[in-house]
Backbone bond lengths (Angstrom), bond angles and torsions (degrees), N, CA, C in turn:
res aa  C-N    CA-C-N  psi(-1)  N-CA   C-N-CA  omega(-1)  CA-C   N-CA-C  phi
1 M - - - 1.411 - - 1.621 108.81 -
2 R 1.285 109.22 -46.93 1.530 113.01 -178.37 1.453 111.73 -63.66
3 E 1.395 117.36 -37.20 1.478 116.84 179.00 1.501 110.92 -69.96
4 R 1.321 119.26 -28.84 1.459 117.03 175.03 1.507 116.46 -67.52
5 V 1.406 112.28 -36.29 1.469 119.00 177.41 1.567 110.09 -65.84
6 L 1.332 113.97 -42.38 1.467 120.31 178.65 1.541 110.14 -61.81
7 A 1.345 114.72 -41.33 1.453 119.38 -176.91 1.529 107.76 -67.05
8 S 1.282 117.19 -45.46 1.438 122.55 178.80 1.491 113.33 -58.26
9 L 1.374 115.83 -43.08 1.441 124.11 179.16 1.510 108.05 -61.59
10 C 1.323 118.24 -43.86 1.489 120.70 -178.26 1.537 108.52 -62.60
11 V 1.235 117.23 -40.24 1.476 121.49 178.47 1.531 110.39 -58.55
12 V 1.262 114.92 -46.85 1.480 119.28 -178.86 1.473 113.06 -65.17
13 I 1.372 117.37 -41.94 1.429 125.90 -174.63 1.530 110.67 -67.68
14 V 1.300 114.55 -46.51 1.494 119.08 -178.54 1.424 112.52 -85.77
15 A 1.298 117.39 -15.51 1.503 121.15 179.20 1.521 110.14 55.69
16 W 1.289 116.44 45.04 1.460 123.90 175.42 1.459 107.27 -71.19
17 P 1.313 119.75 146.18 1.432 122.98 -179.75 1.572 108.32 -62.61
18 T 1.321 113.97 134.72 1.474 119.60 -178.41 1.573 113.36 -60.41
19 T 1.304 116.44 -25.49 1.426 120.74 179.45 1.551 114.61 -66.75
20 A 1.351 111.68 -30.96 1.389 112.14 -177.32 1.515 112.55 -74.49
21 F 1.396 120.64 -19.24 1.440 124.76 175.79 1.536 111.94 -97.48
22 A 1.246 116.89 -4.21 1.513 115.75 -173.58 1.531 111.76 -67.18
23 Q 1.327 117.71 -29.82 1.417 119.26 -176.38 1.511 113.21 -89.96
24 R 1.370 116.11 -13.01 1.523 121.01 -175.42 1.488 109.25 -100.06
25 P 1.315 121.34 150.52 1.383 123.04 170.72 1.602 110.65 -65.62
26 P 1.323 117.24 158.62 1.533 118.74 -178.24 1.498 115.02 -61.80
27 N 1.348 118.13 -30.75 1.493 118.78 -178.73 1.506 113.32 -74.69
28 L 1.346 118.40 -12.51 1.504 119.61 -178.54 1.508 107.08 -99.37
29 A 1.359 117.90 -3.62 1.453 117.56 178.54 1.511 114.49 -62.25
30 F 1.308 120.47 -42.00 1.443 126.08 178.58 1.524 109.93 -64.88
31 E 1.361 113.84 -40.68 1.507 119.67 -176.82 1.536 108.85 -70.85
32 S 1.294 119.45 -22.20 1.461 121.64 -176.15 1.482 113.77 -83.70
33 L 1.332 115.69 -8.79 1.453 121.60 -179.66 1.533 108.39 -78.29
34 P 1.312 116.88 153.13 1.402 119.94 -179.75 1.528 111.38 -61.06
35 F 1.316 116.83 152.60 1.518 119.33 -177.17 1.540 113.56 -52.45
36 W 1.347 114.06 -49.39 1.478 118.70 -179.95 1.530 113.69 -56.22
37 V 1.331 117.50 -36.19 1.456 120.91 179.83 1.544 110.35 -72.46
38 Q 1.295 116.41 -37.91 1.476 121.88 175.74 1.563 107.91 -64.75
39 L 1.237 115.79 -43.12 1.443 120.99 -179.59 1.599 110.26 -61.69
40 A 1.334 114.50 -48.41 1.428 118.38 177.65 1.496 114.62 -60.46
41 L 1.325 115.80 -40.70 1.439 119.80 176.88 1.514 116.11 -61.30
42 L 1.309 115.64 -28.63 1.446 122.83 -179.64 1.549 110.48 -88.23
43 I 1.321 114.82 -41.38 1.469 120.85 -175.89 1.585 112.14 -71.47
44 G 1.336 112.08 -37.75 1.445 116.83 -173.79 1.518 113.48 -61.48
45 P 1.359 118.79 -55.10 1.501 116.06 177.31 1.504 114.01 -66.53
46 T 1.314 118.65 -31.91 1.443 119.11 172.86 1.480 118.40 -61.61
47 A 1.314 113.59 -43.27 1.481 119.16 170.14 1.459 116.54 -61.55
48 S 1.283 116.05 -38.28 1.440 123.17 179.23 1.524 111.31 -66.57
49 A 1.303 116.49 -42.60 1.483 123.91 177.67 1.460 109.10 -64.29
50 L 1.318 121.84 -40.27 1.458 129.99 -178.79 1.562 105.22 -64.58
51 F 1.292 118.73 -55.01 1.420 122.68 178.79 1.507 115.83 -59.88
52 A 1.328 119.05 -36.95 1.455 120.96 171.33 1.447 112.81 -67.53
53 A 1.326 122.83 -35.31 1.467 125.80 177.58 1.535 106.95 -66.86
54 I 1.257 120.36 -46.78 1.491 124.08 177.46 1.450 110.02 -58.91
55 G 1.356 118.96 -47.77 1.421 122.07 176.63 1.542 117.00 -57.11
56 L 1.386 109.85 -39.79 1.500 116.29 177.85 1.558 108.62 -65.64
57 L 1.289 119.50 -46.53 1.410 122.43 177.39 1.613 115.28 -57.17
58 L 1.287 111.20 -43.53 1.526 117.80 179.14 1.539 110.37 -64.88
59 N 1.355 113.13 -41.46 1.441 120.51 176.31 1.513 112.65 -61.04
60 F 1.354 119.12 -43.33 1.436 125.28 176.68 1.522 109.83 -59.58
61 Y 1.399 114.28 -50.88 1.498 117.86 -178.93 1.497 110.01 -61.81
62 Q 1.259 122.98 -39.40 1.492 124.73 -177.19 1.516 109.44 -73.24
63 S 1.319 120.53 -37.68 1.421 125.41 171.25 1.523 113.98 -54.31
64 R 1.338 113.65 -47.88 1.477 120.40 179.54 1.538 110.03 -63.57
65 R 1.366 113.90 -43.39 1.526 115.25 179.16 1.526 113.07 -64.49
66 T 1.406 116.28 -40.04 1.408 119.80 174.98 1.497 115.09 -59.56
67 N 1.259 113.73 -40.40 1.518 119.99 179.20 1.536 108.51 -67.01
68 A 1.259 119.83 -44.44 1.411 122.52 178.55 1.514 113.74 -61.50
69 Q 1.320 114.59 -36.69 1.417 123.37 -179.15 1.585 107.59 -68.44
70 A 1.262 115.61 -43.57 1.491 121.90 179.15 1.505 111.47 -63.60
71 R 1.298 117.84 -40.84 1.450 123.73 175.80 1.568 111.88 -64.39
72 A 1.304 114.13 -44.54 1.421 120.54 177.74 1.543 111.53 -62.78
73 A 1.389 116.72 -37.88 1.375 119.63 179.52 1.494 111.66 -67.27
74 L 1.367 118.21 -36.22 1.432 122.04 178.00 1.544 111.90 -61.36
75 V 1.270 114.39 -45.88 1.522 121.54 176.33 1.536 111.48 -66.36
76 A 1.361 118.50 -40.25 1.457 119.82 175.99 1.507 112.79 -63.29
77 A 1.287 113.72 -39.11 1.525 117.25 177.03 1.567 112.83 -63.96
78 C 1.362 113.41 -36.01 1.459 118.73 173.39 1.580 111.38 -61.49
79 L 1.359 114.33 -48.50 1.403 119.27 179.67 1.575 113.13 -63.14
80 T 1.275 112.93 -37.89 1.482 118.26 177.41 1.429 113.72 -62.39
81 R 1.377 115.56 -48.43 1.453 119.50 178.43 1.534 109.12 -64.95
82 L 1.281 120.25 -35.97 1.479 121.86 -178.46 1.517 106.93 -63.48
83 A 1.314 118.20 -35.06 1.531 121.45 -175.39 1.538 108.61 -85.16
84 E 1.340 122.24 -29.14 1.461 122.66 -170.35 1.546 112.99 -100.74
85 D 1.328 116.50 -25.80 1.475 114.08 -174.02 1.532 110.16 -86.11
86 E 1.281 114.44 119.99 1.515 120.30 -170.77 1.482 110.30 -67.36
87 G 1.348 120.70 -37.33 1.487 122.09 175.94 1.428 111.86 -63.46
88 I 1.341 122.66 -41.34 1.449 129.72 178.14 1.510 111.21 -60.93
89 Q 1.355 112.18 -45.49 1.489 120.51 177.62 1.523 110.30 -61.96
90 R 1.285 114.26 -51.45 1.503 118.66 177.52 1.528 112.02 -51.42
91 A 1.358 118.08 -49.11 1.380 122.30 179.49 1.468 113.21 -64.21
92 Y 1.368 119.96 -40.08 1.401 123.65 -178.74 1.537 110.71 -66.39
93 Y 1.298 114.96 -44.44 1.506 116.28 -176.92 1.609 108.44 -72.58
94 L 1.351 117.36 -31.36 1.482 119.91 176.55 1.513 108.66 -64.91
95 I 1.373 120.89 -38.34 1.437 124.87 -176.37 1.517 106.87 -79.07
96 G 1.378 119.15 -41.47 1.402 123.02 -174.67 1.490 114.80 -64.71
97 Y 1.275 116.38 -28.70 1.404 120.98 177.68 1.580 108.79 -112.41
98 P 1.339 119.31 149.86 1.402 121.34 -169.52 1.522 117.16 -70.24
99 K 1.341 115.28 51.41 1.464 120.51 -179.29 1.472 112.48 -106.78
100 F 1.327 117.99 -16.73 1.492 122.83 -170.96 1.522 106.36 -94.12
101 E 1.349 111.23 133.47 1.500 120.60 175.15 1.515 105.70 -138.56
102 Y 1.365 119.10 124.20 1.395 121.12 177.96 1.563 113.25 -91.69
103 K 1.312 114.11 130.96 1.435 123.24 178.77 1.563 105.22 -129.67
104 E 1.343 116.66 137.01 1.430 121.50 -172.00 1.529 113.88 -62.97
105 G 1.267 122.22 -15.95 1.487 120.62 176.81 1.518 113.01 -88.46
106 W 1.252 122.05 1.41 1.487 124.27 -173.42 1.485 114.52 -83.66
107 H 1.229 120.75 5.90 1.521 120.07 -177.11 1.471 108.45 -66.43
108 G 1.313 115.61 128.37 1.493 122.50 177.61 1.453 112.72 105.92
109 I 1.338 120.80 -18.63 1.475 119.48 178.49 1.517 109.91 -71.28
110 D 1.285 120.28 163.30 1.412 124.49 -177.15 1.452 111.34 -59.23
111 N 1.331 120.60 -44.78 1.463 117.67 -176.15 1.500 111.62 -62.73
112 M 1.318 117.31 -38.78 1.507 119.84 179.05 1.483 112.02 -66.13
113 R 1.367 117.15 -38.89 1.464 120.40 172.87 1.528 112.10 -56.33
114 D 1.268 117.16 -46.39 1.457 123.45 -178.54 1.564 111.01 -66.81
115 I 1.294 114.25 -37.89 1.483 120.43 -179.19 1.543 107.09 -73.06
116 D 1.337 116.73 -39.11 1.527 116.57 176.94 1.501 109.63 -65.78
117 N 1.303 117.46 -36.50 1.516 121.64 177.34 1.458 110.85 -62.58
118 L 1.365 118.68 -42.49 1.419 123.06 177.55 1.507 113.90 -65.88
119 L 1.410 114.85 -41.91 1.475 115.94 179.54 1.570 109.94 -71.85
120 R 1.278 120.32 -33.21 1.438 120.60 176.56 1.504 111.98 -67.43
121 H 1.369 116.19 -35.35 1.480 121.73 175.07 1.560 108.67 -57.65
122 F 1.314 114.77 -53.55 1.466 120.32 -179.65 1.568 110.98 -64.59
123 S 1.344 115.37 -34.27 1.489 120.00 -177.47 1.602 106.60 -69.11
124 N 1.276 117.94 -29.47 1.500 118.70 177.87 1.518 108.52 -64.42
125 I 1.251 114.81 -42.80 1.507 119.39 -179.33 1.536 109.54 -64.82
126 A 1.337 111.52 -40.95 1.494 117.78 179.40 1.532 110.72 -65.03
127 L 1.329 117.91 -37.33 1.410 120.72 -178.05 1.635 107.64 -68.47
128 A 1.362 112.94 -39.82 1.482 116.25 176.70 1.475 109.94 -62.34
129 W 1.350 117.96 -37.93 1.508 120.41 176.73 1.556 110.81 -65.64
130 Q 1.312 115.34 -39.72 1.556 118.08 -178.57 1.496 105.77 -67.26
131 A 1.337 122.41 -38.56 1.420 123.62 -179.31 1.486 113.89 -70.80
132 G 1.351 121.05 -12.64 1.432 125.71 -178.71 1.483 113.76 90.87
133 L 1.312 115.77 10.73 1.462 117.99 -179.27 1.556 114.45 -82.16
134 L 1.347 112.52 -19.39 1.421 123.11 177.89 1.470 109.74 -128.21
135 S 1.292 123.29 148.48 1.459 129.97 166.42 1.480 113.71 -103.93
136 I 1.294 116.49 166.55 1.463 119.39 177.39 1.470 109.74 -61.48
137 H 1.346 116.32 -35.40 1.484 116.09 175.10 1.521 113.27 -62.19
138 D 1.301 117.78 -38.63 1.471 121.58 176.88 1.475 114.70 -60.10
139 I 1.355 118.40 -33.16 1.443 124.52 -173.75 1.516 112.77 -86.47
140 R 1.297 116.88 -7.13 1.467 118.61 178.07 1.465 120.24 -48.70
141 P 1.356 121.04 -37.41 1.436 120.96 176.01 1.518 116.27 -60.36
142 I 1.360 116.10 -27.39 1.453 119.27 -178.16 1.459 111.06 -106.71
143 Q 1.344 120.92 2.79 1.459 122.75 -172.24 1.542 108.94 -60.82
144 H 1.307 119.51 -45.94 1.466 123.02 -178.82 1.568 112.69 -50.68
145 Y 1.373 109.42 -50.62 1.514 115.27 -175.81 1.597 109.61 -65.10
146 M 1.388 114.80 -44.87 1.388 119.69 -176.89 1.526 111.96 -64.54
147 L 1.305 118.85 -47.36 1.470 120.27 -179.45 1.551 111.95 -67.32
148 R 1.281 117.57 -34.05 1.422 118.74 178.10 1.556 111.56 -65.40
149 V 1.256 119.69 -35.24 1.454 121.22 172.81 1.476 112.88 -75.72
150 V 1.346 119.34 -49.53 1.448 117.52 -177.12 1.563 115.09 -70.22
151 R 1.325 120.36 -22.95 1.401 122.87 175.74 1.480 115.06 -77.25
152 N 1.341 117.06 -16.36 1.489 120.38 178.65 1.528 111.57 -59.90
153 P 1.281 120.40 130.21 1.462 125.08 -172.99 1.560 111.58 -61.48
154 E 1.387 114.68 -35.78 1.407 117.85 -174.16 1.578 108.25 -77.98
155 I 1.326 116.37 -33.09 1.498 118.51 172.44 1.492 111.78 -66.91
156 K 1.287 117.99 -37.75 1.483 122.59 173.02 1.531 110.99 -56.24
157 S 1.326 114.06 -45.43 1.565 120.35 179.34 1.514 107.96 -63.23
158 Y 1.339 117.79 -42.38 1.468 120.94 -178.32 1.539 112.06 -67.67
159 I 1.377 116.99 -40.98 1.487 121.13 -179.14 1.556 107.34 -69.60
160 D 1.349 120.78 -32.78 1.428 123.63 179.75 1.502 106.43 -68.74
161 F 1.310 119.96 -40.36 1.472 124.94 179.44 1.561 108.49 -61.96
162 V 1.285 115.81 -47.57 1.482 121.40 -177.82 1.583 108.98 -60.24
163 A 1.294 113.57 -44.65 1.548 119.03 177.33 1.461 112.59 -58.11
164 R 1.374 111.66 -47.60 1.498 114.55 -178.05 1.549 109.14 -64.26
165 W 1.325 116.58 -41.76 1.480 119.40 -172.39 1.514 108.59 -70.67
166 S 1.391 115.33 -37.54 1.571 117.85 176.58 1.407 109.68 -60.76
167 K 1.322 119.15 -45.22 1.499 125.02 -178.18 1.510 108.51 -61.91
168 Q 1.325 117.03 -47.80 1.468 123.05 -179.02 1.519 113.93 -62.28
169 Q 1.340 115.46 -34.83 1.523 122.27 178.12 1.533 108.66 -85.00
170 Q 1.321 118.09 -3.63 1.527 123.21 -177.95 1.530 112.27 56.63
171 L 1.331 112.92 44.38 1.525 119.18 -178.64 1.562 112.90 -93.95
172 G 1.396 116.62 -1.29 1.385 120.04 -174.73 1.536 112.50 87.83
173 E 1.291 116.06 -172.58 1.485 119.30 -177.57 1.501 112.17 -75.36
174 H 1.269 114.16 131.68 1.555 118.49 -178.55 1.554 107.73 -79.67
175 P 1.312 116.96 147.46 1.515 121.50 -177.98 1.587 106.87 -55.07
176 Y 1.268 121.52 -30.70 1.425 118.96 -175.56 1.542 112.92 -60.41
177 A 1.373 115.87 -23.62 1.353 120.70 178.17 1.570 111.38 -62.93
178 V 1.335 110.29 -39.33 1.485 113.09 177.99 1.558 111.43 -70.15
179 L 1.331 114.51 -28.82 1.499 118.95 174.60 1.468 110.44 -64.35
180 N 1.357 118.22 -42.82 1.405 121.96 173.51 1.540 113.86 -56.54
181 A 1.310 113.13 -49.22 1.499 119.77 178.79 1.569 111.79 -56.92
182 L 1.298 114.82 -40.72 1.457 118.42 -177.62 1.532 107.60 -71.46
183 A 1.376 116.32 -39.45 1.516 119.26 179.37 1.522 106.40 -63.04
184 E 1.273 123.92 -40.55 1.441 124.92 -178.72 1.598 110.77 -65.15
185 Q 1.307 117.13 -35.17 1.407 122.61 174.47 1.557 113.10 -67.47
186 L 1.383 113.76 -41.52 1.427 119.00 175.90 1.518 112.97 -66.09
187 D 1.359 116.30 -37.71 1.439 123.31 179.15 1.582 110.84 -66.12
188 S 1.278 115.32 -33.94 1.450 119.23 -178.01 1.494 115.68 -73.67
189 R 1.287 116.23 -13.11 1.529 120.94 -175.79 1.438 111.39 -106.94
């Protein structure tokens, strides 16, 4: 059956007069073509399949590079904001040096706003990690900053308070919980 289909296809492609094939069986139709036509009919599809495979591999390689560049851009944007945002810098240096102390009545003062901004900034990276957009390997350039903040005992107290308050208010899981999960993953490696 397959040979008949191939023979019929050859007839259509070459547009050989039908009378030339009327006296021959269908399986001899391909063999009756000149050698260069037979060769062209075999090489053409083979070359097309080879070029398609090469194109597919190049597309796969380029897609991986583009994804890696997008992940690197996300981390670079985080580092840029960490370096350029004055409020985030104030909060980071306040936490990084033993000057910060969390007390439950401090909500709304400037230091807490800056600290919340810093924690939200790191939580956004943690949410991207949770969604699978970033891997632990991708986060390595900001690991030091993130762990330095999250390991601070006063920050831990604040995050615990926010988690308790969110649960009490029935608001669902606070994004700082994802930040804690990411910090645990970074600590374990």
